[in-house]
VODO-980404 format. One record per residue: residue number from 1; residue in one letter; x, y, z of N, C-alpha, C, O in turn. Coordinates in steps of 0.02 Angstrom, whole numbers, plus 50000, padded with zeros to 5 digits. Each point is the difference from the previous one (the first is absolute). Example, Ala and Ser with C-alpha at 12.3 -4.5 7.8 and 13.67 -1.06 7.14 Angstrom:
<rec><pos>1</pos><code>A</code><n_u>50660</n_u><n_v>49716</n_v><n_w>50390</n_w><ca_u>49955</ca_u><ca_v>50059</ca_v><ca_w>50000</ca_w><c_u>50045</c_u><c_v>50060</c_v><c_w>50000</c_w><o_u>50052</o_u><o_v>49999</o_v><o_w>50033</o_w></rec>
<rec><pos>2</pos><code>S</code><n_u>49930</n_u><n_v>50054</n_v><n_w>49931</n_w><ca_u>50042</ca_u><ca_v>50059</ca_v><ca_w>50003</ca_w><c_u>49961</c_u><c_v>50055</c_v><c_w>50037</c_w><o_u>50025</o_u><o_v>50055</o_v><o_w>50008</o_w></rec>
# end
This chain:
<rec><pos>1</pos><code>X</code><n_u>50042</n_u><n_v>49942</n_v><n_w>50000</n_w><ca_u>49960</ca_u><ca_v>50056</ca_v><ca_w>49997</ca_w><c_u>50044</c_u><c_v>50067</c_v><c_w>50006</c_w><o_u>49979</o_u><o_v>50053</o_v><o_w>49977</o_w></rec>
<rec><pos>2</pos><code>X</code><n_u>50072</n_u><n_v>49942</n_v><n_w>50050</n_w><ca_u>50052</ca_u><ca_v>50057</ca_v><ca_w>50001</ca_w><c_u>50024</c_u><c_v>50024</c_v><c_w>49935</c_w><o_u>50008</o_u><o_v>50059</o_v><o_w>49988</o_w></rec>
<rec><pos>3</pos><code>X</code><n_u>50003</n_u><n_v>49890</n_v><n_w>49969</n_w><ca_u>50020</ca_u><ca_v>50017</ca_v><ca_w>49932</ca_w><c_u>49947</c_u><c_v>50029</c_v><c_w>49960</c_w><o_u>50011</o_u><o_v>50046</o_v><o_w>49960</o_w></rec>
<rec><pos>4</pos><code>X</code><n_u>49931</n_u><n_v>49927</n_v><n_w>50050</n_w><ca_u>49940</ca_u><ca_v>50022</ca_v><ca_w>49967</ca_w><c_u>49984</c_u><c_v>50070</c_v><c_w>50017</c_w><o_u>49984</o_u><o_v>50041</o_v><o_w>49956</o_w></rec>
<rec><pos>5</pos><code>X</code><n_u>50020</n_u><n_v>49976</n_v><n_w>50112</n_w><ca_u>49992</ca_u><ca_v>50075</ca_v><ca_w>50022</ca_w><c_u>50056</c_u><c_v>50042</c_v><c_w>49968</c_w><o_u>49984</o_u><o_v>50056</o_v><o_w>49979</o_w></rec>
<rec><pos>6</pos><code>X</code><n_u>50071</n_u><n_v>49927</n_v><n_w>50016</n_w><ca_u>50060</ca_u><ca_v>50039</ca_v><ca_w>49976</ca_w><c_u>49983</c_u><c_v>50015</c_v><c_w>49927</c_w><o_u>50001</o_u><o_v>50058</o_v><o_w>49980</o_w></rec>
<rec><pos>7</pos><code>X</code><n_u>49982</n_u><n_v>49888</n_v><n_w>49978</n_w><ca_u>49989</ca_u><ca_v>50004</ca_v><ca_w>49928</ca_w><c_u>49941</c_u><c_v>50044</c_v><c_w>49988</c_w><o_u>50004</o_u><o_v>50045</o_v><o_w>49958</o_w></rec>
<rec><pos>8</pos><code>X</code><n_u>49940</n_u><n_v>49945</n_v><n_w>50076</n_w><ca_u>49945</ca_u><ca_v>50038</ca_v><ca_w>49990</ca_w><c_u>50004</c_u><c_v>50080</c_v><c_w>50018</c_w><o_u>49967</o_u><o_v>50044</o_v><o_w>49973</o_w></rec>
<rec><pos>9</pos><code>X</code><n_u>50080</n_u><n_v>49963</n_v><n_w>50078</n_w><ca_u>50015</ca_u><ca_v>50071</ca_v><ca_w>50019</ca_w><c_u>50047</c_u><c_v>50037</c_v><c_w>49951</c_w><o_u>50013</o_u><o_v>50060</o_v><o_w>50007</o_w></rec>
<rec><pos>10</pos><code>X</code><n_u>50013</n_u><n_v>49901</n_v><n_w>49942</n_w><ca_u>50046</ca_u><ca_v>50033</ca_v><ca_w>49955</ca_w><c_u>50071</c_u><c_v>50009</c_v><c_w>50030</c_w><o_u>50035</o_u><o_v>50046</o_v><o_w>49979</o_w></rec>
<rec><pos>11</pos><code>X</code><n_u>49988</n_u><n_v>49914</n_v><n_w>50068</n_w><ca_u>50062</ca_u><ca_v>50005</ca_v><ca_w>50033</ca_w><c_u>50055</c_u><c_v>49962</c_v><c_w>49969</c_w><o_u>50056</o_u><o_v>49997</o_v><o_w>50027</o_w></rec>
<rec><pos>12</pos><code>X</code><n_u>49929</n_u><n_v>49970</n_v><n_w>49915</n_w><ca_u>50062</ca_u><ca_v>49957</ca_v><ca_w>49970</ca_w><c_u>50010</c_u><c_v>50041</c_v><c_w>49940</c_w><o_u>49954</o_u><o_v>50015</o_v><o_w>49961</o_w></rec>
<rec><pos>13</pos><code>X</code><n_u>50114</n_u><n_v>50005</n_v><n_w>50033</n_w><ca_u>50032</ca_u><ca_v>50032</ca_v><ca_w>49948</ca_w><c_u>49988</c_u><c_v>49971</c_v><c_w>49933</c_w><o_u>50016</o_u><o_v>49941</o_v><o_w>49991</o_w></rec>
<rec><pos>14</pos><code>X</code><n_u>49954</n_u><n_v>50096</n_v><n_w>49955</n_w><ca_u>49992</ca_u><ca_v>49975</ca_v><ca_w>49936</ca_w><c_u>49934</c_u><c_v>49964</c_v><c_w>49990</c_w><o_u>49987</o_u><o_v>49975</o_v><o_w>49946</o_w></rec>
<rec><pos>15</pos><code>X</code><n_u>49970</n_u><n_v>50022</n_v><n_w>50110</n_w><ca_u>49938</ca_u><ca_v>49961</ca_v><ca_w>49989</ca_w><c_u>49943</c_u><c_v>50044</c_v><c_w>50022</c_w><o_u>50004</o_u><o_v>50025</o_v><o_w>50056</o_w></rec>
<rec><pos>16</pos><code>X</code><n_u>49944</n_u><n_v>49989</n_v><n_w>49907</n_w><ca_u>49941</ca_u><ca_v>50033</ca_v><ca_w>50002</ca_w><c_u>49940</c_u><c_v>49960</c_v><c_w>50003</c_w><o_u>49982</o_u><o_v>49966</o_v><o_w>49952</o_w></rec>
<rec><pos>17</pos><code>X</code><n_u>49986</n_u><n_v>50037</n_v><n_w>50102</n_w><ca_u>49933</ca_u><ca_v>49964</ca_v><ca_w>50006</ca_w><c_u>49944</c_u><c_v>50056</c_v><c_w>49998</c_w><o_u>50003</o_u><o_v>50045</o_v><o_w>50042</o_w></rec>
<rec><pos>18</pos><code>X</code><n_u>49953</n_u><n_v>49953</n_v><n_w>49919</n_w><ca_u>49943</ca_u><ca_v>50056</ca_v><ca_w>50002</ca_w><c_u>49945</c_u><c_v>49964</c_v><c_w>50045</c_w><o_u>49952</o_u><o_v>49968</o_v><o_w>49979</o_w></rec>
<rec><pos>19</pos><code>X</code><n_u>50062</n_u><n_v>50044</n_v><n_w>50087</n_w><ca_u>49948</ca_u><ca_v>49970</ca_v><ca_w>50051</ca_w><c_u>49935</c_u><c_v>50022</c_v><c_w>49996</c_w><o_u>49951</o_u><o_v>49965</o_v><o_w>50013</o_w></rec>
<rec><pos>20</pos><code>X</code><n_u>50046</n_u><n_v>50101</n_v><n_w>49966</n_w><ca_u>49925</ca_u><ca_v>50028</ca_v><ca_w>49991</ca_w><c_u>49963</c_u><c_v>49966</c_v><c_w>49943</c_w><o_u>49941</o_u><o_v>49984</o_v><o_w>50006</o_w></rec>
<rec><pos>21</pos><code>X</code><n_u>50095</n_u><n_v>50006</n_v><n_w>49936</n_w><ca_u>49963</ca_u><ca_v>49966</ca_v><ca_w>49953</ca_w><c_u>49978</c_u><c_v>49927</c_v><c_w>50014</c_w><o_u>49947</o_u><o_v>49976</o_v><o_w>49980</o_w></rec>
<rec><pos>22</pos><code>X</code><n_u>50098</n_u><n_v>49991</n_v><n_w>50054</n_w><ca_u>49992</ca_u><ca_v>49931</ca_v><ca_w>50019</ca_w><c_u>49933</c_u><c_v>49991</c_v><c_w>50053</c_w><o_u>49954</o_u><o_v>49960</o_v><o_w>49993</o_w></rec>
<rec><pos>23</pos><code>X</code><n_u>50054</n_u><n_v>50086</n_v><n_w>50056</n_w><ca_u>49946</ca_u><ca_v>49997</ca_v><ca_w>50050</ca_w><c_u>49937</c_u><c_v>50030</c_v><c_w>49973</c_w><o_u>49947</o_u><o_v>49986</o_v><o_w>50029</o_w></rec>
<rec><pos>24</pos><code>X</code><n_u>50053</n_u><n_v>50058</n_v><n_w>49914</n_w><ca_u>49936</ca_u><ca_v>50027</ca_v><ca_w>49978</ca_w><c_u>49962</c_u><c_v>49947</c_v><c_w>49957</c_w><o_u>49943</o_u><o_v>50012</o_v><o_w>49982</o_w></rec>
<rec><pos>25</pos><code>X</code><n_u>50089</n_u><n_v>49926</n_v><n_w>50002</n_w><ca_u>49962</ca_u><ca_v>49954</ca_v><ca_w>49967</ca_w><c_u>49954</c_u><c_v>49956</c_v><c_w>50043</c_w><o_u>49953</o_u><o_v>49967</o_v><o_w>49981</o_w></rec>
<rec><pos>26</pos><code>X</code><n_u>50072</n_u><n_v>50040</n_v><n_w>50087</n_w><ca_u>49969</ca_u><ca_v>49945</ca_v><ca_w>50044</ca_w><c_u>50036</c_u><c_v>49937</c_v><c_w>50008</c_w><o_u>50029</o_u><o_v>49975</o_v><o_w>49951</o_w></rec>
<rec><pos>27</pos><code>X</code><n_u>49971</n_u><n_v>49996</n_v><n_w>50109</n_w><ca_u>50038</ca_u><ca_v>49947</ca_v><ca_w>50011</ca_w><c_u>49998</c_u><c_v>49938</c_v><c_w>49950</c_w><o_u>50051</o_u><o_v>49973</o_v><o_w>49977</o_w></rec>
<rec><pos>28</pos><code>X</code><n_u>49885</n_u><n_v>50008</n_v><n_w>50010</n_w><ca_u>49987</ca_u><ca_v>49941</ca_v><ca_w>49960</ca_w><c_u>50030</c_u><c_v>50016</c_v><c_w>49931</c_w><o_u>50038</o_u><o_v>49959</o_v><o_w>49974</o_w></rec>
<rec><pos>29</pos><code>X</code><n_u>49947</n_u><n_v>50097</n_v><n_w>49995</n_w><ca_u>50017</ca_u><ca_v>50016</ca_v><ca_w>49932</ca_w><c_u>50080</c_u><c_v>50013</c_v><c_w>49997</c_w><o_u>50032</o_u><o_v>49979</o_v><o_w>49952</o_w></rec>
<rec><pos>30</pos><code>X</code><n_u>49999</n_u><n_v>50053</n_v><n_w>50098</n_w><ca_u>50075</ca_u><ca_v>50003</ca_v><ca_w>50000</ca_w><c_u>50034</c_u><c_v>49933</c_v><c_w>50005</c_w><o_u>50049</o_u><o_v>49986</o_v><o_w>49965</o_w></rec>
<rec><pos>31</pos><code>X</code><n_u>49924</n_u><n_v>49972</n_v><n_w>50077</n_w><ca_u>50032</ca_u><ca_v>49929</ca_v><ca_w>50004</ca_w><c_u>49992</c_u><c_v>49967</c_v><c_w>49939</c_w><o_u>50050</o_u><o_v>49972</o_v><o_w>49977</o_w></rec>
<rec><pos>32</pos><code>X</code><n_u>49889</n_u><n_v>50025</n_v><n_w>49988</n_w><ca_u>49988</ca_u><ca_v>49968</ca_v><ca_w>49939</ca_w><c_u>50049</c_u><c_v>50023</c_v><c_w>49942</c_w><o_u>50031</o_u><o_v>49961</o_v><o_w>49963</o_w></rec>
<rec><pos>33</pos><code>X</code><n_u>49973</n_u><n_v>50111</n_v><n_w>50034</n_w><ca_u>50036</ca_u><ca_v>50026</ca_v><ca_w>49952</ca_w><c_u>50079</c_u><c_v>49983</c_v><c_w>50010</c_w><o_u>50035</o_u><o_v>49984</o_v><o_w>49952</o_w></rec>
<rec><pos>34</pos><code>X</code><n_u>49990</n_u><n_v>50021</n_v><n_w>50108</n_w><ca_u>50069</ca_u><ca_v>49985</ca_v><ca_w>50023</ca_w><c_u>50020</c_u><c_v>49927</c_v><c_w>49994</c_w><o_u>50057</o_u><o_v>49986</o_v><o_w>49980</o_w></rec>
<rec><pos>35</pos><code>X</code><n_u>49902</n_u><n_v>49969</n_v><n_w>50034</n_w><ca_u>50011</ca_u><ca_v>49932</ca_v><ca_w>50002</ca_w><c_u>49981</c_u><c_v>49960</c_v><c_w>49939</c_w><o_u>50030</o_u><o_v>49950</o_v><o_w>49980</o_w></rec>
<rec><pos>36</pos><code>X</code><n_u>49913</n_u><n_v>50080</n_v><n_w>49990</n_w><ca_u>49978</ca_u><ca_v>49962</ca_v><ca_w>49935</ca_w><c_u>49943</c_u><c_v>49946</c_v><c_w>50024</c_w><o_u>49973</o_u><o_v>49965</o_v><o_w>49956</o_w></rec>
<rec><pos>37</pos><code>X</code><n_u>50011</n_u><n_v>50029</n_v><n_w>50101</n_w><ca_u>49942</ca_u><ca_v>49959</ca_v><ca_w>50016</ca_w><c_u>49958</c_u><c_v>50022</c_v><c_w>50061</c_w><o_u>50027</o_u><o_v>50041</o_v><o_w>50037</o_w></rec>
<rec><pos>38</pos><code>X</code><n_u>49917</n_u><n_v>49939</n_v><n_w>49978</n_w><ca_u>49957</ca_u><ca_v>50022</ca_v><ca_w>50052</ca_w><c_u>50025</c_u><c_v>49980</c_v><c_w>50069</c_w><o_u>50012</o_u><o_v>49941</o_v><o_w>50013</o_w></rec>
<rec><pos>39</pos><code>X</code><n_u>49997</n_u><n_v>50108</n_v><n_w>50030</n_w><ca_u>50024</ca_u><ca_v>49989</ca_v><ca_w>50065</ca_w><c_u>49948</c_u><c_v>49963</c_v><c_w>50047</c_w><o_u>49940</o_u><o_v>50002</o_v><o_w>49990</o_w></rec>
<rec><pos>40</pos><code>X</code><n_u>50088</n_u><n_v>49966</n_v><n_w>50059</n_w><ca_u>49950</ca_u><ca_v>49969</ca_v><ca_w>50050</ca_w><c_u>49963</c_u><c_v>50051</c_v><c_w>50037</c_w><o_u>50025</o_u><o_v>50054</o_v><o_w>50017</o_w></rec>
<rec><pos>41</pos><code>X</code><n_u>49908</n_u><n_v>49924</n_v><n_w>49997</n_w><ca_u>49961</ca_u><ca_v>50047</ca_v><ca_w>50036</ca_w><c_u>50028</c_u><c_v>50026</c_v><c_w>50065</c_w><o_u>49993</o_u><o_v>50058</o_v><o_w>50017</o_w></rec>
<rec><pos>42</pos><code>X</code><n_u>50043</n_u><n_v>49892</n_v><n_w>50024</n_w><ca_u>50034</ca_u><ca_v>50014</ca_v><ca_w>50060</ca_w><c_u>50050</c_u><c_v>50057</c_v><c_w>49989</c_w><o_u>50007</o_u><o_v>50046</o_v><o_w>50040</o_w></rec>
<rec><pos>43</pos><code>X</code><n_u>50028</n_u><n_v>49947</n_v><n_w>49905</n_w><ca_u>50057</ca_u><ca_v>50049</ca_v><ca_w>49989</ca_w><c_u>49971</c_u><c_v>50069</c_v><c_w>49994</c_w><o_u>50027</o_u><o_v>50048</o_v><o_w>50028</o_w></rec>
<rec><pos>44</pos><code>X</code><n_u>49915</n_u><n_v>49958</n_v><n_w>49932</n_w><ca_u>49967</ca_u><ca_v>50063</ca_v><ca_w>49991</ca_w><c_u>49974</c_u><c_v>50026</c_v><c_w>50063</c_w><o_u>50012</o_u><o_v>50059</o_v><o_w>50016</o_w></rec>
<rec><pos>45</pos><code>X</code><n_u>49956</n_u><n_v>49905</n_v><n_w>50017</n_w><ca_u>49968</ca_u><ca_v>50013</ca_v><ca_w>50066</ca_w><c_u>50055</c_u><c_v>50027</c_v><c_w>50052</c_w><o_u>49986</o_u><o_v>50049</o_v><o_w>50036</o_w></rec>
<rec><pos>46</pos><code>X</code><n_u>50074</n_u><n_v>49920</n_v><n_w>49968</n_w><ca_u>50049</ca_u><ca_v>50016</ca_v><ca_w>50044</ca_w><c_u>50034</c_u><c_v>50070</c_v><c_w>49986</c_w><o_u>50024</o_u><o_v>50035</o_v><o_w>50044</o_w></rec>
<rec><pos>47</pos><code>X</code><n_u>49976</n_u><n_v>49981</n_v><n_w>49890</n_w><ca_u>50031</ca_u><ca_v>50064</ca_v><ca_w>49978</ca_w><c_u>49949</c_u><c_v>50055</c_v><c_w>50003</c_w><o_u>50017</o_u><o_v>50057</o_v><o_w>50018</o_w></rec>
<rec><pos>48</pos><code>X</code><n_u>49917</n_u><n_v>49928</n_v><n_w>49965</n_w><ca_u>49955</ca_u><ca_v>50056</ca_v><ca_w>50001</ca_w><c_u>49984</c_u><c_v>50023</c_v><c_w>50076</c_w><o_u>50001</o_u><o_v>49961</o_v><o_w>50047</o_w></rec>
<rec><pos>49</pos><code>X</code><n_u>49987</n_u><n_v>50099</n_v><n_w>49956</n_w><ca_u>49979</ca_u><ca_v>50034</ca_v><ca_w>50070</ca_w><c_u>49934</c_u><c_v>49985</c_v><c_w>50018</c_w><o_u>49955</o_u><o_v>50030</o_v><o_w>49970</o_w></rec>
<rec><pos>50</pos><code>X</code><n_u>50029</n_u><n_v>49931</n_v><n_w>50071</n_w><ca_u>49930</ca_u><ca_v>49985</ca_v><ca_w>50020</ca_w><c_u>49964</c_u><c_v>50065</c_v><c_w>50040</c_w><o_u>49938</o_u><o_v>50003</o_v><o_w>50005</o_w></rec>
<rec><pos>51</pos><code>X</code><n_u>50094</n_u><n_v>50037</n_v><n_w>50015</n_w><ca_u>49970</ca_u><ca_v>50059</ca_v><ca_w>50033</ca_w><c_u>49978</c_u><c_v>50054</c_v><c_w>49953</c_w><o_u>49963</o_u><o_v>50045</o_v><o_w>50018</o_w></rec>
<rec><pos>52</pos><code>X</code><n_u>50061</n_u><n_v>49949</n_v><n_w>49922</n_w><ca_u>49981</ca_u><ca_v>50046</ca_v><ca_w>49943</ca_w><c_u>50033</c_u><c_v>50062</c_v><c_w>49996</c_w><o_u>49985</o_u><o_v>50041</o_v><o_w>49957</o_w></rec>
<rec><pos>53</pos><code>X</code><n_u>50065</n_u><n_v>49969</n_v><n_w>50091</n_w><ca_u>50043</ca_u><ca_v>50054</ca_v><ca_w>50006</ca_w><c_u>50049</c_u><c_v>50002</c_v><c_w>49936</c_w><o_u>50017</o_u><o_v>49946</o_v><o_w>49975</o_w></rec>
<rec><pos>54</pos><code>X</code><n_u>50003</n_u><n_v>50106</n_v><n_w>50003</n_w><ca_u>50052</ca_u><ca_v>50001</ca_v><ca_w>49945</ca_w><c_u>50066</c_u><c_v>49983</c_v><c_w>50032</c_w><o_u>50020</o_u><o_v>50027</o_v><o_w>50051</o_w></rec>
<rec><pos>55</pos><code>X</code><n_u>50014</n_u><n_v>49928</n_v><n_w>49915</n_w><ca_u>50071</ca_u><ca_v>49983</ca_v><ca_w>50010</ca_w><c_u>50041</c_u><c_v>50027</c_v><c_w>49950</c_w><o_u>49981</o_u><o_v>50001</o_v><o_w>49941</o_w></rec>
<rec><pos>56</pos><code>X</code><n_u>50077</n_u><n_v>50022</n_v><n_w>50080</n_w><ca_u>50052</ca_u><ca_v>50035</ca_v><ca_w>49961</ca_w><c_u>50017</c_u><c_v>49953</c_v><c_w>49940</c_w><o_u>50011</o_u><o_v>49942</o_v><o_w>50017</o_w></rec>
<rec><pos>57</pos><code>X</code><n_u>49993</n_u><n_v>50072</n_v><n_w>49917</n_w><ca_u>50017</ca_u><ca_v>49962</ca_v><ca_w>49951</ca_w><c_u>50066</c_u><c_v>49964</c_v><c_w>50010</c_w><o_u>49998</o_u><o_v>49941</o_v><o_w>49984</o_w></rec>
<rec><pos>58</pos><code>X</code><n_u>50058</n_u><n_v>50082</n_v><n_w>50039</n_w><ca_u>50057</ca_u><ca_v>49965</ca_v><ca_w>50014</ca_w><c_u>49991</c_u><c_v>49935</c_v><c_w>50047</c_w><o_u>50033</o_u><o_v>49948</o_v><o_w>49992</o_w></rec>
<rec><pos>59</pos><code>X</code><n_u>49922</n_u><n_v>50061</n_v><n_w>50055</n_w><ca_u>49981</ca_u><ca_v>49945</ca_v><ca_w>50040</ca_w><c_u>49960</c_u><c_v>49946</c_v><c_w>49972</c_w><o_u>50007</o_u><o_v>49943</o_v><o_w>50021</o_w></rec>
<rec><pos>60</pos><code>X</code><n_u>49952</n_u><n_v>50072</n_v><n_w>49933</n_w><ca_u>49961</ca_u><ca_v>49953</ca_v><ca_w>49960</ca_w><c_u>50042</c_u><c_v>49963</c_v><c_w>49956</c_w><o_u>49995</o_u><o_v>49938</o_v><o_w>49996</o_w></rec>
<rec><pos>61</pos><code>X</code><n_u>50051</n_u><n_v>50100</n_v><n_w>49966</n_w><ca_u>50044</ca_u><ca_v>49973</ca_v><ca_w>49955</ca_w><c_u>50048</c_u><c_v>49948</c_v><c_w>50033</c_w><o_u>50009</o_u><o_v>49943</o_v><o_w>49977</o_w></rec>
<rec><pos>62</pos><code>X</code><n_u>50020</n_u><n_v>50082</n_v><n_w>50076</n_w><ca_u>50049</ca_u><ca_v>49956</ca_v><ca_w>50037</ca_w><c_u>49961</c_u><c_v>49935</c_v><c_w>50023</c_w><o_u>50031</o_u><o_v>49947</o_v><o_w>49999</o_w></rec>
<rec><pos>63</pos><code>X</code><n_u>49904</n_u><n_v>50055</n_v><n_w>50021</n_w><ca_u>49964</ca_u><ca_v>49942</ca_v><ca_w>50025</ca_w><c_u>49995</c_u><c_v>49955</c_v><c_w>49934</c_w><o_u>50009</o_u><o_v>49939</o_v><o_w>50005</o_w></rec>
<rec><pos>64</pos><code>X</code><n_u>49979</n_u><n_v>50085</n_v><n_w>49944</n_w><ca_u>49992</ca_u><ca_v>49965</ca_v><ca_w>49936</ca_w><c_u>50060</c_u><c_v>49964</c_v><c_w>49983</c_w><o_u>50000</o_u><o_v>49940</o_v><o_w>49984</o_w></rec>
<rec><pos>65</pos><code>X</code><n_u>50050</n_u><n_v>50097</n_v><n_w>50018</n_w><ca_u>50070</ca_u><ca_v>49974</ca_v><ca_w>49979</ca_w><c_u>50020</c_u><c_v>49943</c_v><c_w>50051</c_w><o_u>50027</o_u><o_v>49949</o_v><o_w>49979</o_w></rec>
<rec><pos>66</pos><code>X</code><n_u>49959</n_u><n_v>50060</n_v><n_w>50083</n_w><ca_u>50018</ca_u><ca_v>49948</ca_v><ca_w>50050</ca_w><c_u>49946</c_u><c_v>49944</c_v><c_w>50005</c_w><o_u>50009</o_u><o_v>49951</o_v><o_w>50035</o_w></rec>
<rec><pos>67</pos><code>X</code><n_u>49936</n_u><n_v>50058</n_v><n_w>49931</n_w><ca_u>49954</ca_u><ca_v>49938</ca_v><ca_w>50002</ca_w><c_u>50020</c_u><c_v>49939</c_v><c_w>49970</c_w><o_u>50039</o_u><o_v>50000</o_v><o_w>49953</o_w></rec>
<rec><pos>68</pos><code>X</code><n_u>49933</n_u><n_v>49942</n_v><n_w>50075</n_w><ca_u>50018</ca_u><ca_v>49933</ca_v><ca_w>49974</ca_w><c_u>49986</c_u><c_v>49995</c_v><c_w>49925</c_w><o_u>50040</o_u><o_v>49970</o_v><o_w>49963</o_w></rec>
<rec><pos>69</pos><code>X</code><n_u>49902</n_u><n_v>50060</n_v><n_w>50015</n_w><ca_u>49985</ca_u><ca_v>49995</ca_v><ca_w>49931</ca_w><c_u>50056</c_u><c_v>50031</c_v><c_w>49956</c_w><o_u>50023</o_u><o_v>49968</o_v><o_w>49953</o_w></rec>
<rec><pos>70</pos><code>X</code><n_u>50000</n_u><n_v>50093</n_v><n_w>50061</n_w><ca_u>50046</ca_u><ca_v>50036</ca_v><ca_w>49970</ca_w><c_u>50070</c_u><c_v>49958</c_v><c_w>50004</c_w><o_u>50036</o_u><o_v>49995</o_v><o_w>49950</o_w></rec>
<rec><pos>71</pos><code>X</code><n_u>49977</n_u><n_v>49980</n_v><n_w>50103</n_w><ca_u>50062</ca_u><ca_v>49964</ca_v><ca_w>50012</ca_w><c_u>50005</c_u><c_v>49935</c_v><c_w>49958</c_w><o_u>50055</o_u><o_v>49978</o_v><o_w>49982</o_w></rec>
<rec><pos>72</pos><code>X</code><n_u>49890</n_u><n_v>49992</n_v><n_w>50004</n_w><ca_u>49998</ca_u><ca_v>49939</ca_v><ca_w>49962</ca_w><c_u>50020</c_u><c_v>50015</c_v><c_w>49929</c_w><o_u>50030</o_u><o_v>49959</o_v><o_w>49966</o_w></rec>
<rec><pos>73</pos><code>X</code><n_u>49954</n_u><n_v>50101</n_v><n_w>50011</n_w><ca_u>50011</ca_u><ca_v>50010</ca_v><ca_w>49930</ca_w><c_u>50077</c_u><c_v>50017</c_v><c_w>49992</c_w><o_u>50024</o_u><o_v>50011</o_v><o_w>49945</o_w></rec>
# end
């Protein structure tokens, strides 16, 4: 998770992640686009914020990158 946080925050030289664009798609769509297959419902539920409060895009993006569905790919 630490690497995913650093990557999503743009703290790796020469690497740019557009966290806003990834997070704007929604968790299920972003995971599908990034991995090429439909993510598990459990993965989507774990990443989405059940309280309905807005989560910062780098946090959502880091959670997607650190998710088992993304790691399998």
